[in-house]
C-alpha positions in Angstrom: 38.3 -97.7 110.0 34.7 -96.7 110.6 33.2 -93.2 110.3 32.7 -91.1 113.3 29.3 -91.8 114.8 26.7 -89.0 114.4 24.0 -88.1 116.8 20.5 -89.1 115.6 18.1 -86.3 114.9 14.3 -86.9 115.0 11.8 -84.6 113.3 8.9 -83.2 115.2 6.5 -85.3 113.0 8.4 -88.5 113.9 8.3 -87.6 117.6 4.6 -87.0 117.5 4.0 -90.3 115.6 6.0 -92.2 118.3 4.1 -90.4 121.1 0.8 -91.4 119.5 1.8 -95.0 119.2 3.1 -95.0 122.8 -0.3 -93.6 123.9 -2.0 -96.5 122.1 0.2 -99.1 123.7 -2.0 -100.2 126.6 -1.1 -103.8 127.0 1.9 -105.0 129.0 5.1 -105.0 126.9 3.7 -103.1 123.9 5.6 -99.9 124.8 8.9 -101.9 125.2 8.3 -103.6 121.8 7.7 -100.2 120.2 10.9 -98.8 121.7 12.9 -101.9 120.6 11.5 -101.7 117.1 12.4 -98.1 116.7 15.7 -98.3 118.5 14.7 -95.7 121.2 15.0 -95.4 124.9 12.3 -94.7 127.4 14.0 -91.4 128.2 13.4 -90.3 124.6 9.6 -90.7 125.1 9.7 -89.0 128.5 11.6 -86.0 127.0 9.3 -85.8 124.0 6.2 -85.9 126.2 7.6 -83.0 128.2 8.5 -81.1 125.0 4.9 -81.7 123.7 3.5 -80.3 127.0 5.7 -77.2 126.6 4.5 -76.8 123.0 7.9 -77.3 121.5 6.7 -80.1 119.1 4.2 -77.8 117.4 7.1 -76.4 115.3 6.4 -72.8 116.3 9.4 -72.4 118.7 12.6 -70.8 117.9 15.7 -72.9 117.4 18.4 -72.6 120.0 21.8 -71.1 119.2 22.9 -68.1 117.2 21.0 -67.2 114.1 22.6 -68.4 110.9 23.1 -66.3 107.9 22.1 -63.0 109.6 25.1 -60.8 109.5 24.8 -57.1 109.2 26.3 -55.6 106.0 28.3 -53.2 108.1 29.9 -56.0 110.0 31.1 -57.6 106.7 32.5 -54.3 105.5 34.2 -53.7 108.9 35.8 -57.2 108.7 37.1 -56.5 105.2 38.5 -53.1 106.2 40.2 -54.7 109.2 41.9 -57.2 107.0 43.1 -54.5 104.6 44.5 -52.5 107.5 46.3 -55.5 108.9 47.8 -56.2 105.5 48.9 -52.6 105.1 50.5 -52.6 108.6 52.4 -55.8 107.7 53.7 -54.3 104.5 54.8 -51.1 106.3 56.6 -53.1 109.0 58.4 -55.2 106.3 59.4 -52.0 104.4 60.8 -50.5 107.6 62.8 -53.6 108.3 64.3 -53.5 104.7 65.2 -49.8 105.2 66.9 -50.6 108.5 69.0 -53.4 106.8 69.9 -51.0 104.0 71.1 -48.4 106.6 73.2 -51.0 108.4 74.8 -52.2 105.1 75.5 -48.7 104.1 77.1 -48.0 107.4 79.3 -51.1 107.2 80.4 -50.2 103.7 81.0 -46.6 104.6 78.7 -45.2 101.9 76.1 -42.7 103.0 72.5 -43.2 101.8 71.0 -40.3 99.9 67.6 -39.1 101.0 65.0 -39.9 98.4 62.0 -37.9 99.5 61.3 -34.5 101.1 62.4 -34.5 104.8 
């Protein structure tokens, strides 16, 4: 079984190198030979030319998507506290269920439960 194919990623330097070579390809068939040699499509070159015109290949533009590794310290603390609250609620619900079972068993056996805490 083969591995899952991964999308190729090209660096800005590689794109600029290919665009420079494509600009120097003036004879018929040179651009096609370049594309075949590098395993590229003409749409790659067209998209890279447009990106160069927009200034995206200069390396100064922001990356798309959410910022990685930038979480507020308060958000981490809030998440930790929410997990603790959820665990405490789960323990309390489990304890209440156990008490209800004890009450039912005591009622079936006819033995009254003694209160353990201040009421």
